[in-house]
Structures are given as structure tokens and as C-alpha cells.
N, CA, C and O atoms as a Tinker XYZ file with bonds, in Angstrom:
   436  protein
     1  N     -2.214000   -7.033000   24.629000    73     2
     2  CA    -1.571000   -6.544000   23.425000    64     1     3
     3  C     -1.561000   -7.622000   22.343000    63     2     4     5
     4  O     -1.818000   -7.318000   21.178000    81     3
     5  N     -1.276000   -8.856000   22.697000    73     3     6
     6  CA    -1.233000   -9.948000   21.726000    64     5     7
     7  C     -2.599000  -10.159000   21.101000    63     6     8     9
     8  O     -2.698000  -10.393000   19.896000    81     7
     9  N     -3.658000  -10.081000   21.904000    73     7    10
    10  CA    -5.016000  -10.249000   21.388000    64     9    11
    11  C     -5.323000   -9.159000   20.352000    63    10    12    13
    12  O     -5.917000   -9.439000   19.311000    81    11
    13  N     -4.923000   -7.936000   20.638000    73    11    14
    14  CA    -5.123000   -6.817000   19.714000    64    13    15
    15  C     -4.392000   -7.079000   18.400000    63    14    16    17
    16  O     -4.943000   -6.833000   17.327000    81    15
    17  N     -3.168000   -7.571000   18.475000    73    15    18
    18  CA    -2.367000   -7.878000   17.297000    64    17    19
    19  C     -3.056000   -8.926000   16.425000    63    18    20    21
    20  O     -3.165000   -8.740000   15.213000    81    19
    21  N     -3.516000  -10.004000   17.013000    73    19    22
    22  CA    -4.174000  -11.063000   16.247000    64    21    23
    23  C     -5.524000  -10.610000   15.690000    63    22    24    25
    24  O     -5.925000  -11.030000   14.605000    81    23
    25  N     -6.212000   -9.764000   16.428000    73    23    26
    26  CA    -7.459000   -9.197000   15.929000    64    25    27
    27  C     -7.194000   -8.399000   14.650000    63    26    28    29
    28  O     -7.938000   -8.527000   13.678000    81    27
    29  N     -6.149000   -7.583000   14.645000    73    27    30
    30  CA    -5.801000   -6.787000   13.465000    64    29    31
    31  C     -5.400000   -7.672000   12.295000    63    30    32    33
    32  O     -5.749000   -7.367000   11.154000    81    31
    33  N     -4.693000   -8.735000   12.537000    73    31    34
    34  CA    -4.314000   -9.655000   11.460000    64    33    35
    35  C     -5.567000  -10.242000   10.822000    63    34    36    37
    36  O     -5.644000  -10.358000    9.599000    81    35
    37  N     -6.542000  -10.611000   11.635000    73    35    38
    38  CA    -7.796000  -11.145000   11.075000    64    37    39
    39  C     -8.495000  -10.103000   10.211000    63    38    40    41
    40  O     -9.031000  -10.439000    9.155000    81    39
    41  N     -8.497000   -8.862000   10.637000    73    39    42
    42  CA    -9.109000   -7.794000    9.844000    64    41    43
    43  C     -8.357000   -7.626000    8.531000    63    42    44    45
    44  O     -8.987000   -7.497000    7.481000    81    43
    45  N     -7.033000   -7.624000    8.562000    73    43    46
    46  CA    -6.234000   -7.442000    7.349000    64    45    47
    47  C     -6.478000   -8.576000    6.356000    63    46    48    49
    48  O     -6.597000   -8.337000    5.154000    81    47
    49  N     -6.551000   -9.795000    6.852000    73    47    50
    50  CA    -6.822000  -10.932000    5.965000    64    49    51
    51  C     -8.214000  -10.815000    5.352000    63    50    52    53
    52  O     -8.411000  -11.113000    4.174000    81    51
    53  N     -9.168000  -10.381000    6.155000    73    51    54
    54  CA   -10.533000  -10.174000    5.670000    64    53    55
    55  C    -10.540000   -9.130000    4.553000    63    54    56    57
    56  O    -11.165000   -9.339000    3.513000    81    55
    57  N     -9.846000   -8.005000    4.765000    73    55    58
    58  CA    -9.785000   -6.954000    3.752000    64    57    59
    59  C     -9.113000   -7.439000    2.476000    63    58    60    61
    60  O     -9.529000   -7.064000    1.379000    81    59
    61  N     -8.095000   -8.256000    2.601000    73    59    62
    62  CA    -7.353000   -8.736000    1.438000    64    61    63
    63  C     -8.220000   -9.590000    0.521000    63    62    64    65
    64  O     -7.946000   -9.679000   -0.676000    81    63
    65  N     -9.250000  -10.210000    1.055000    73    63    66
    66  CA   -10.112000  -11.080000    0.262000    64    65    67
    67  C    -11.297000  -10.342000   -0.351000    63    66    68    69
    68  O    -12.024000  -10.926000   -1.154000    81    67
    69  N    -11.511000   -9.094000   -0.001000    73    67    70
    70  CA   -12.663000   -8.339000   -0.460000    64    69    71
    71  C    -12.314000   -7.389000   -1.593000    63    70    72    73
    72  O    -11.146000   -7.097000   -1.849000    81    71
    73  N    -13.355000   -6.916000   -2.265000    73    71    74
    74  CA   -13.214000   -5.735000   -3.093000    64    73    75
    75  C    -13.263000   -4.564000   -2.125000    63    74    76    77
    76  O    -14.121000   -4.521000   -1.244000    81    75
    77  N    -12.349000   -3.617000   -2.283000    73    75    78
    78  CA   -12.223000   -2.531000   -1.317000    64    77    79
    79  C    -12.328000   -1.192000   -2.025000    63    78    80    81
    80  O    -11.730000   -0.986000   -3.080000    81    79
    81  N    -13.096000   -0.281000   -1.433000    73    79    82
    82  CA   -13.131000    1.117000   -1.850000    64    81    83
    83  C    -12.602000    1.926000   -0.683000    63    82    84    85
    84  O    -13.231000    1.998000    0.373000    81    83
    85  N    -11.447000    2.533000   -0.879000    73    83    86
    86  CA   -10.813000    3.324000    0.173000    64    85    87
    87  C    -11.024000    4.802000   -0.131000    63    86    88    89
    88  O    -10.816000    5.252000   -1.258000    81    87
    89  N    -11.438000    5.547000    0.885000    73    87    90
    90  CA   -11.687000    6.982000    0.727000    64    89    91
    91  C    -10.687000    7.748000    1.581000    63    90    92    93
    92  O    -10.452000    7.423000    2.745000    81    91
    93  N    -10.108000    8.770000    0.970000    73    91    94
    94  CA    -9.222000    9.704000    1.664000    64    93    95
    95  C     -8.016000    8.965000    2.261000    63    94    96    97
    96  O     -7.313000    8.259000    1.539000    81    95
    97  N     -7.775000    9.115000    3.533000    73    95    98
    98  CA    -6.583000    8.537000    4.151000    64    97    99
    99  C     -6.743000    7.060000    4.507000    63    98   100   101
   100  O     -5.897000    6.498000    5.203000    81    99
   101  N     -7.812000    6.432000    4.042000    73    99   102
   102  CA    -7.948000    4.984000    4.211000    64   101   103
   103  C     -6.785000    4.246000    3.578000    63   102   104   105
   104  O     -6.468000    3.124000    3.973000    81   103
   105  N     -6.145000    4.876000    2.590000    73   103   106
   106  CA    -4.971000    4.274000    1.956000    64   105   107
   107  C     -3.858000    4.026000    2.968000    63   106   108   109
   108  O     -3.085000    3.080000    2.815000    81   107
   109  N     -3.767000    4.851000    3.984000    73   107   110
   110  CA    -2.730000    4.661000    5.008000    64   109   111
   111  C     -2.986000    3.380000    5.801000    63   110   112   113
   112  O     -2.044000    2.667000    6.147000    81   111
   113  N     -4.233000    3.090000    6.084000    73   111   114
   114  CA    -4.583000    1.856000    6.797000    64   113   115
   115  C     -4.247000    0.652000    5.926000    63   114   116   117
   116  O     -3.678000   -0.330000    6.401000    81   115
   117  N     -4.607000    0.736000    4.645000    73   115   118
   118  CA    -4.310000   -0.368000    3.734000    64   117   119
   119  C     -2.807000   -0.559000    3.575000    63   118   120   121
   120  O     -2.339000   -1.691000    3.454000    81   119
   121  N     -2.050000    0.525000    3.575000    73   119   122
   122  CA    -0.584000    0.428000    3.485000    64   121   123
   123  C     -0.016000   -0.254000    4.721000    63   122   124   125
   124  O      0.854000   -1.119000    4.613000    81   123
   125  N     -0.503000    0.132000    5.888000    73   123   126
   126  CA    -0.021000   -0.488000    7.132000    64   125   127
   127  C     -0.357000   -1.974000    7.175000    63   126   128   129
   128  O      0.323000   -2.751000    7.844000    81   127
   129  N     -1.412000   -2.367000    6.454000    73   127   130
   130  CA    -1.813000   -3.780000    6.407000    64   129   131
   131  C     -1.097000   -4.530000    5.285000    63   130   132   133
   132  O     -1.402000   -5.695000    5.029000    81   131
   133  N     -0.150000   -3.874000    4.615000    73   131   134
   134  CA     0.602000   -4.477000    3.505000    64   133   135
   135  C     -0.293000   -4.935000    2.355000    63   134   136   137
   136  O     -0.066000   -6.001000    1.784000    81   135
   137  N     -1.303000   -4.145000    2.011000    73   135   138
   138  CA    -2.229000   -4.518000    0.951000    64   137   139
   139  C     -2.033000   -3.710000   -0.325000    63   138   140   141
   140  O     -2.812000   -3.859000   -1.267000    81   139
   141  N     -1.008000   -2.854000   -0.380000    73   139   142
   142  CA    -0.828000   -1.985000   -1.536000    64   141   143
   143  C      0.387000   -2.334000   -2.390000    63   142   144   145
   144  O      0.746000   -1.578000   -3.293000    81   143
   145  N      1.010000   -3.450000   -2.118000    73   143   146
   146  CA     2.206000   -3.865000   -2.847000    64   145   147
   147  C      1.913000   -3.989000   -4.344000    63   146   148   149
   148  O      1.043000   -4.758000   -4.753000    81   147
   149  N      2.643000   -3.228000   -5.149000    73   147   150
   150  CA     2.521000   -3.302000   -6.601000    64   149   151
   151  C      1.323000   -2.574000   -7.189000    63   150   152   153
   152  O      1.070000   -2.688000   -8.389000    81   151
   153  N      0.581000   -1.831000   -6.381000    73   151   154
   154  CA    -0.618000   -1.146000   -6.860000    64   153   155
   155  C     -0.368000    0.333000   -7.122000    63   154   156   157
   156  O      0.619000    0.901000   -6.654000    81   155
   157  N     -1.273000    0.948000   -7.875000    73   155   158
   158  CA    -1.316000    2.398000   -8.006000    64   157   159
   159  C     -2.225000    2.891000   -6.889000    63   158   160   161
   160  O     -3.288000    2.322000   -6.641000    81   159
   161  N     -1.794000    3.959000   -6.214000    73   159   162
   162  CA    -2.552000    4.446000   -5.063000    64   161   163
   163  C     -2.624000    5.967000   -5.061000    63   162   164   165
   164  O     -1.825000    6.651000   -5.701000    81   163
   165  N     -3.593000    6.468000   -4.334000    73   163   166
   166  CA    -3.690000    7.894000   -4.065000    64   165   167
   167  C     -4.320000    8.078000   -2.696000    63   166   168   169
   168  O     -4.842000    7.130000   -2.110000    81   167
   169  N     -4.268000    9.288000   -2.196000    73   167   170
   170  CA    -4.873000    9.642000   -0.916000    64   169   171
   171  C     -5.082000   11.138000   -0.907000    63   170   172   173
   172  O     -4.757000   11.821000   -1.878000    81   171
   173  N     -5.616000   11.646000    0.167000    73   171   174
   174  CA    -5.787000   13.084000    0.318000    64   173   175
   175  C     -4.442000   13.771000    0.128000    63   174   176   177
   176  O     -3.419000   13.307000    0.632000    81   175
   177  N     -4.454000   14.874000   -0.597000    73   175   178
   178  CA    -3.178000   15.556000   -0.922000    64   177   179
   179  C     -2.363000   15.927000    0.316000    63   178   180   181
   180  O     -1.135000   15.981000    0.255000    81   179
   181  N     -3.033000   16.181000    1.430000    73   179   182
   182  CA    -2.286000   16.537000    2.648000    64   181   183
   183  C     -1.621000   15.323000    3.304000    63   182   184   185
   184  O     -0.832000   15.481000    4.236000    81   183
   185  N     -1.933000   14.114000    2.825000    73   183   186
   186  CA    -1.343000   12.907000    3.413000    64   185   187
   187  C     -0.420000   12.166000    2.443000    63   186   188   189
   188  O      0.058000   11.078000    2.762000    81   187
   189  N     -0.164000   12.739000    1.270000    73   187   190
   190  CA     0.703000   12.081000    0.284000    64   189   191
   191  C      2.084000   11.815000    0.877000    63   190   192   193
   192  O      2.631000   10.727000    0.700000    81   191
   193  N      2.648000   12.785000    1.570000    73   191   194
   194  CA     3.983000   12.597000    2.161000    64   193   195
   195  C      3.990000   11.445000    3.169000    63   194   196   197
   196  O      4.953000   10.682000    3.242000    81   195
   197  N      2.925000   11.329000    3.933000    73   195   198
   198  CA     2.813000   10.247000    4.916000    64   197   199
   199  C      2.667000    8.894000    4.212000    63   198   200   201
   200  O      3.235000    7.893000    4.650000    81   199
   201  N      1.900000    8.877000    3.117000    73   199   202
   202  CA     1.717000    7.637000    2.354000    64   201   203
   203  C      3.053000    7.168000    1.777000    63   202   204   205
   204  O      3.344000    5.971000    1.774000    81   203
   205  N      3.861000    8.106000    1.289000    73   203   206
   206  CA     5.174000    7.756000    0.731000    64   205   207
   207  C      6.051000    7.030000    1.737000    63   206   208   209
   208  O      6.884000    6.204000    1.363000    81   207
   209  N      5.866000    7.336000    3.002000    73   207   210
   210  CA     6.679000    6.736000    4.060000    64   209   211
   211  C      6.270000    5.305000    4.395000    63   210   212   213
   212  O      7.069000    4.563000    4.966000    81   211
   213  N      5.028000    4.893000    4.051000    73   211   214
   214  CA     4.543000    3.591000    4.506000    64   213   215
   215  C      4.273000    2.581000    3.396000    63   214   216   217
   216  O      4.040000    1.408000    3.687000    81   215
   217  N      4.297000    3.003000    2.132000    73   215   218
   218  CA     4.040000    2.037000    1.054000    64   217   219
   219  C      5.337000    1.350000    0.629000    63   218   220   221
   220  O      6.419000    1.919000    0.772000    81   219
   221  N      5.229000    0.133000    0.109000    73   219   222
   222  CA     6.418000   -0.539000   -0.417000    64   221   223
   223  C      6.931000    0.181000   -1.672000    63   222   224   225
   224  O      6.187000    0.928000   -2.308000    81   223
   225  N      8.173000   -0.041000   -2.017000    73   223   226
   226  CA     8.765000    0.627000   -3.180000    64   225   227
   227  C      8.092000    0.235000   -4.486000    63   226   228   229
   228  O      8.207000    0.955000   -5.478000    81   227
   229  N      7.393000   -0.892000   -4.503000    73   227   230
   230  CA     6.704000   -1.337000   -5.721000    64   229   231
   231  C      5.369000   -0.619000   -5.937000    63   230   232   233
   232  O      4.731000   -0.806000   -6.973000    81   231
   233  N      4.948000    0.189000   -4.983000    73   231   234
   234  CA     3.680000    0.906000   -5.068000    64   233   235
   235  C      3.896000    2.229000   -5.791000    63   234   236   237
   236  O      4.842000    2.960000   -5.499000    81   235
   237  N      3.012000    2.528000   -6.734000    73   235   238
   238  CA     3.086000    3.792000   -7.475000    64   237   239
   239  C      2.059000    4.767000   -6.908000    63   238   240   241
   240  O      0.854000    4.523000   -6.976000    81   239
   241  N      2.540000    5.863000   -6.353000    73   239   242
   242  CA     1.644000    6.895000   -5.829000    64   241   243
   243  C      1.295000    7.847000   -6.976000    63   242   244   245
   244  O      2.174000    8.350000   -7.675000    81   243
   245  N     -0.015000    8.082000   -7.150000    73   243   246
   246  CA    -0.515000    8.953000   -8.214000    64   245   247
   247  C     -1.212000   10.138000   -7.529000    63   246   248   249
   248  O     -2.431000   10.131000   -7.360000    81   247
   249  N     -0.429000   11.153000   -7.135000    73   247   250
   250  CA    -0.988000   12.230000   -6.307000    64   249   251
   251  C     -2.043000   13.078000   -7.002000    63   250   252   253
   252  O     -2.896000   13.658000   -6.331000    81   251
   253  N     -2.011000   13.164000   -8.316000    73   251   254
   254  CA    -2.952000   14.022000   -9.039000    64   253   255
   255  C     -4.277000   13.315000   -9.368000    63   254   256   257
   256  O     -5.214000   13.961000   -9.835000    81   255
   257  N     -4.364000   12.016000   -9.133000    73   255   258
   258  CA    -5.572000   11.252000   -9.467000    64   257   259
   259  C     -6.665000   11.489000   -8.432000    63   258   260   261
   260  O     -6.384000   11.550000   -7.235000    81   259
   261  N     -7.922000   11.623000   -8.889000    73   259   262
   262  CA    -9.058000   11.686000   -7.964000    64   261   263
   263  C     -9.309000   10.312000   -7.376000    63   262   264   265
   264  O     -9.644000   10.181000   -6.199000    81   263
   265  N     -9.144000    9.276000   -8.209000    73   263   266
   266  CA    -9.204000    7.905000   -7.718000    64   265   267
   267  C     -8.484000    7.004000   -8.704000    63   266   268   269
   268  O     -8.306000    7.352000   -9.871000    81   267
   269  N     -8.069000    5.837000   -8.218000    73   267   270
   270  CA    -7.414000    4.832000   -9.061000    64   269   271
   271  C     -8.106000    3.495000   -8.863000    63   270   272   273
   272  O     -8.546000    3.162000   -7.762000    81   271
   273  N     -8.196000    2.731000   -9.950000    73   271   274
   274  CA    -8.846000    1.426000   -9.920000    64   273   275
   275  C     -7.792000    0.360000  -10.188000    63   274   276   277
   276  O     -7.166000    0.347000  -11.248000    81   275
   277  N     -7.602000   -0.524000   -9.229000    73   275   278
   278  CA    -6.652000   -1.624000   -9.341000    64   277   279
   279  C     -7.356000   -2.972000   -9.495000    63   278   280   281
   280  O     -6.769000   -4.015000   -9.206000    81   279
   281  N     -8.588000   -2.957000   -9.942000    73   279   282
   282  CA    -9.340000   -4.199000  -10.048000    64   281   283
   283  C    -10.152000   -4.441000   -8.798000    63   282   284   285
   284  O    -11.305000   -4.017000   -8.717000    81   283
   285  N     -9.567000   -5.120000   -7.815000    73   283   286
   286  CA   -10.282000   -5.407000   -6.563000    64   285   287
   287  C    -10.210000   -4.248000   -5.579000    63   286   288   289
   288  O    -10.910000   -4.257000   -4.567000    81   287
   289  N     -9.378000   -3.255000   -5.856000    73   287   290
   290  CA    -9.211000   -2.164000   -4.911000    64   289   291
   291  C     -9.247000   -0.819000   -5.641000    63   290   292   293
   292  O     -8.483000   -0.579000   -6.576000    81   291
   293  N    -10.154000    0.049000   -5.188000    73   291   294
   294  CA   -10.262000    1.412000   -5.705000    64   293   295
   295  C     -9.914000    2.338000   -4.556000    63   294   296   297
   296  O    -10.453000    2.203000   -3.458000    81   295
   297  N     -9.011000    3.283000   -4.806000    73   295   298
   298  CA    -8.603000    4.232000   -3.773000    64   297   299
   299  C     -8.882000    5.640000   -4.262000    63   298   300   301
   300  O     -8.582000    5.972000   -5.409000    81   299
   301  N     -9.463000    6.482000   -3.388000    73   299   302
   302  CA    -9.766000    7.857000   -3.773000    64   301   303
   303  C     -8.900000    8.842000   -3.007000    63   302   304   305
   304  O     -8.357000    8.532000   -1.947000    81   303
   305  N     -8.787000   10.044000   -3.574000    73   303   306
   306  CA    -7.939000   11.071000   -2.983000    64   305   307
   307  C     -8.545000   11.649000   -1.708000    63   306   308   309
   308  O     -8.007000   11.443000   -0.620000    81   307
   309  N     -9.641000   12.359000   -1.826000    73   307   310
   310  CA   -10.257000   12.970000   -0.660000    64   309   311
   311  C    -11.712000   12.544000   -0.540000    63   310   312   313
   312  O    -12.160000   11.618000   -1.216000    81   311
   313  N    -12.435000   13.228000    0.321000    73   311   314
   314  CA   -13.822000   12.849000    0.567000    64   313   315
   315  C    -14.686000   13.082000   -0.669000    63   314   316   317
   316  O    -15.468000   12.204000   -1.035000    81   315
   317  N    -14.569000   14.241000   -1.324000    73   315   318
   318  CA   -15.386000   14.471000   -2.522000    64   317   319
   319  C    -14.963000   13.538000   -3.651000    63   318   320   321
   320  O    -15.801000   13.089000   -4.434000    81   319
   321  N    -13.679000   13.247000   -3.739000    73   319   322
   322  CA   -13.212000   12.256000   -4.719000    64   321   323
   323  C    -13.761000   10.880000   -4.377000    63   322   324   325
   324  O    -13.951000   10.050000   -5.266000    81   323
   325  N    -14.016000   10.631000   -3.102000    73   323   326
   326  CA   -14.625000    9.370000   -2.674000    64   325   327
   327  C    -16.038000    9.212000   -3.212000    63   326   328   329
   328  O    -16.472000    8.100000   -3.510000    81   327
   329  N    -16.760000   10.330000   -3.338000    73   327   330
   330  CA   -18.091000   10.270000   -3.951000    64   329   331
   331  C    -17.949000    9.890000   -5.419000    63   330   332   333
   332  O    -18.696000    9.050000   -5.920000    81   331
   333  N    -16.987000   10.511000   -6.113000    73   331   334
   334  CA   -16.736000   10.156000   -7.521000    64   333   335
   335  C    -16.378000    8.676000   -7.646000    63   334   336   337
   336  O    -16.890000    7.978000   -8.521000    81   335
   337  N    -15.504000    8.210000   -6.772000    73   335   338
   338  CA   -15.086000    6.807000   -6.815000    64   337   339
   339  C    -16.262000    5.883000   -6.514000    63   338   340   341
   340  O    -16.398000    4.826000   -7.130000    81   339
   341  N    -17.104000    6.276000   -5.577000    73   339   342
   342  CA   -18.275000    5.461000   -5.241000    64   341   343
   343  C    -19.223000    5.344000   -6.424000    63   342   344   345
   344  O    -19.721000    4.257000   -6.718000    81   343
   345  N    -19.473000    6.454000   -7.103000    73   343   346
   346  CA   -20.341000    6.421000   -8.282000    64   345   347
   347  C    -19.705000    5.597000   -9.396000    63   346   348   349
   348  O    -20.405000    4.905000  -10.136000    81   347
   349  N    -18.391000    5.670000   -9.518000    73   347   350
   350  CA   -17.666000    4.847000  -10.495000    64   349   351
   351  C    -17.884000    3.361000  -10.198000    63   350   352   353
   352  O    -18.146000    2.574000  -11.107000    81   351
   353  N    -17.775000    2.984000   -8.923000    73   351   354
   354  CA   -17.951000    1.583000   -8.530000    64   353   355
   355  C    -19.401000    1.151000   -8.755000    63   354   356   357
   356  O    -19.646000    0.034000   -9.211000    81   355
   357  N    -20.353000    2.015000   -8.444000    73   355   358
   358  CA   -21.761000    1.692000   -8.727000    64   357   359
   359  C    -21.921000    1.413000  -10.216000    63   358   360   361
   360  O    -22.570000    0.441000  -10.601000    81   359
   361  N    -21.332000    2.259000  -11.053000    73   359   362
   362  CA   -21.401000    2.043000  -12.501000    64   361   363
   363  C    -20.731000    0.757000  -12.943000    63   362   364   365
   364  O    -21.232000    0.050000  -13.818000    81   363
   365  N    -19.612000    0.465000  -12.340000    73   363   366
   366  CA   -18.860000   -0.748000  -12.673000    64   365   367
   367  C    -19.643000   -2.009000  -12.292000    63   366   368   369
   368  O    -19.655000   -2.988000  -13.038000    81   367
   369  N    -20.289000   -1.976000  -11.134000    73   367   370
   370  CA   -20.998000   -3.156000  -10.637000    64   369   371
   371  C    -22.435000   -3.268000  -11.147000    63   370   372   373
   372  O    -22.922000   -4.367000  -11.414000    81   371
   373  N    -23.106000   -2.127000  -11.279000    73   371   374
   374  CA   -24.537000   -2.151000  -11.569000    64   373   375
   375  C    -24.928000   -1.450000  -12.865000    63   374   376   377
   376  O    -26.097000   -1.456000  -13.251000    81   375
   377  N    -23.952000   -0.849000  -13.535000    73   375   378
   378  CA   -24.229000   -0.203000  -14.812000    64   377   379
   379  C    -24.238000    1.314000  -14.721000    63   378   380   381
   380  O    -24.535000    1.901000  -13.680000    81   379
   381  N    -23.905000    1.921000  -15.842000    73   379   382
   382  CA   -23.797000    3.377000  -15.939000    64   381   383
   383  C    -25.127000    4.075000  -15.602000    63   382   384   385
   384  O    -25.143000    5.110000  -14.936000    81   383
   385  N    -26.226000    3.498000  -16.070000    73   383   386
   386  CA   -27.537000    4.101000  -15.803000    64   385   387
   387  C    -27.822000    4.169000  -14.303000    63   386   388   389
   388  O    -28.338000    5.175000  -13.816000    81   387
   389  N    -27.494000    3.118000  -13.577000    73   387   390
   390  CA   -27.698000    3.113000  -12.117000    64   389   391
   391  C    -26.817000    4.171000  -11.461000    63   390   392   393
   392  O    -27.254000    4.846000  -10.529000    81   391
   393  N    -25.593000    4.321000  -11.932000    73   391   394
   394  CA   -24.698000    5.341000  -11.370000    64   393   395
   395  C    -25.254000    6.741000  -11.616000    63   394   396   397
   396  O    -25.209000    7.590000  -10.725000    81   395
   397  N    -25.774000    6.988000  -12.813000    73   395   398
   398  CA   -26.361000    8.300000  -13.121000    64   397   399
   399  C    -27.589000    8.556000  -12.264000    63   398   400   401
   400  O    -27.773000    9.665000  -11.763000    81   399
   401  N    -28.429000    7.544000  -12.089000    73   399   402
   402  CA   -29.612000    7.696000  -11.235000    64   401   403
   403  C    -29.218000    7.955000   -9.778000    63   402   404   405
   404  O    -29.844000    8.763000   -9.092000    81   403
   405  N    -28.195000    7.272000   -9.323000    73   403   406
   406  CA   -27.708000    7.476000   -7.956000    64   405   407
   407  C    -27.232000    8.918000   -7.772000    63   406   408   409
   408  O    -27.558000    9.558000   -6.773000    81   407
   409  N    -26.469000    9.421000   -8.727000    73   407   410
   410  CA   -25.979000   10.800000   -8.659000    64   409   411
   411  C    -27.145000   11.786000   -8.678000    63   410   412   413
   412  O    -27.116000   12.793000   -7.972000    81   411
   413  N    -28.163000   11.503000   -9.477000    73   411   414
   414  CA   -29.325000   12.375000   -9.550000    64   413   415
   415  C    -30.065000   12.396000   -8.210000    63   414   416   417
   416  O    -30.442000   13.462000   -7.724000    81   415
   417  N    -30.269000   11.235000   -7.622000    73   415   418
   418  CA   -30.957000   11.157000   -6.318000    64   417   419
   419  C    -30.190000   11.930000   -5.257000    63   418   420   421
   420  O    -30.781000   12.573000   -4.390000    81   419
   421  N    -28.864000   11.858000   -5.335000    73   419   422
   422  CA   -28.010000   12.555000   -4.382000    64   421   423
   423  C    -27.917000   14.054000   -4.667000    63   422   424   425
   424  O    -27.404000   14.822000   -3.853000    81   423
   425  N    -28.427000   14.462000   -5.853000    73   423   426
   426  CA   -28.262000   15.831000   -6.346000    64   425   427
   427  C    -26.780000   16.169000   -6.461000    63   426   428   429
   428  O    -26.335000   17.254000   -6.085000    81   427
   429  N    -26.033000   15.207000   -6.991000    73   427   430
   430  CA   -24.588000   15.360000   -7.164000    64   429   431
   431  C    -24.295000   15.632000   -8.629000    63   430   432   433
   432  O    -24.530000   14.782000   -9.487000    81   431
   433  N    -23.782000   16.820000   -8.908000    73   431   434
   434  CA   -23.488000   17.214000  -10.291000    64   433   435
   435  C    -22.026000   17.054000  -10.616000    63   434   436
   436  O    -21.607000   17.341000  -11.738000    81   435
């Protein structure tokens, strides 16, 4: 059990140092890892009540958002919103033209 605990701490520290794109209920994992303090967050609409139970009081839940951008962390509502968030991140990192080309290749309208 102790080994499992320390393994999870290493994963949480690793996540805290990265840029993160969370899709759907991934926000619950990030909340359990204490990585959402002071951020705007969203998740799948069916898990909003569960998210409210695990985030710190400084976290703002935005249930109507398809995705939210907190700088190093982007969180999306559901799986299809995760595609929108992914294309947004592609545009942010590689430019709007690359994001449009990616959507075209995917046949995503």
C-alpha cells in the first residue's frame, strides 16, 4: 500500500509540472491530486456534482463551458468537448492554420 501511495505522489508531481489537457472526468483525477486550487474547471455534466465534492473552495466550477483554459491546464466538459479543446490547444501551440488543417483531416466540422 505504501509503495502505491508514493507511486501516485510521483505521478501527481509529474502532472503538476506539465501542461495538461484534461478530457471529461479527468478533472476528478486532477482534483484528487490537489491540482485545481484556484482554477476554473469543468467536467462532464453528469459528474459536476461529484466534482463539487472534491475541489477546494477556491476552485470555480464552470458547468456550462465546453472547455476552460487556465494557462498550463485546459479542462474539457465531455468527450466531444475534448476534441474542441484539443483543436484549441493545437491552435494555441502550433497556430490557427494547423488547427484548421487538423480538423479538416479528422473531418471534424
